[in-house]
C-alpha positions in Angstrom: -18.9 54.4 5.0 -17.4 55.5 8.2 -19.6 55.2 11.3 -20.0 58.3 13.5 -18.3 58.2 16.9 -21.0 58.0 19.6 -21.2 60.6 22.3 -19.6 59.3 25.6 -22.0 58.4 28.5 -19.9 60.3 31.1 -19.0 64.0 30.6 -15.4 63.5 31.7 -14.9 60.9 28.9 -15.1 63.8 26.4 -11.5 64.7 27.2 -10.1 61.3 26.4 -8.5 60.6 23.0 -10.7 58.9 20.4 -9.6 55.3 19.9 -8.6 54.3 16.4 -10.1 50.9 16.9 -10.3 47.9 19.2 -7.2 46.0 20.1 -7.1 42.4 21.2 -3.9 42.9 23.1 -1.9 45.7 24.7 1.0 47.4 22.9 4.0 45.1 22.6 6.3 47.6 24.3 4.3 47.1 27.5 4.4 43.2 27.6 7.4 43.0 30.0 5.7 45.0 32.7 1.9 44.8 32.5 -0.2 46.1 35.4 -3.9 45.6 36.1 -6.3 45.3 39.0 -6.9 41.9 40.6 -10.5 40.9 39.9 -10.6 38.6 43.0 -9.8 41.5 45.4 -12.9 43.5 44.2 -14.2 45.9 45.4 -10.7 46.8 46.7 -8.4 48.1 43.9 -5.3 45.9 44.3 -2.8 46.3 41.5 -0.9 43.2 40.1 2.1 43.2 37.8 2.5 40.6 35.1 4.7 39.7 32.1 2.5 38.9 29.1 3.7 35.9 27.1 2.0 35.4 23.7 1.0 31.8 22.9 -1.0 30.1 20.2 -2.4 27.4 22.5 -6.1 27.4 23.3 -5.9 24.3 25.5 -6.7 25.9 28.9 -7.5 22.5 30.4 -3.8 21.6 30.3 -3.1 23.9 33.2 0.4 24.7 32.0 0.5 28.0 34.0 0.6 30.4 31.0 -2.3 32.8 31.1 
């Protein structure tokens, strides 16, 4: 059974495309040049550019530098 799509909270969101589902990562074509806002600079919107590197490691305590 397919769940109904909920009505958006903000009226301007009605114009956005309906997502097909959740994704745990961005499209592979954008991994070489990923851009997002720096959370530390909040409330200022400071854009940072990254290269996304997929890993299978969950040992964040190792501090290897990969994020």
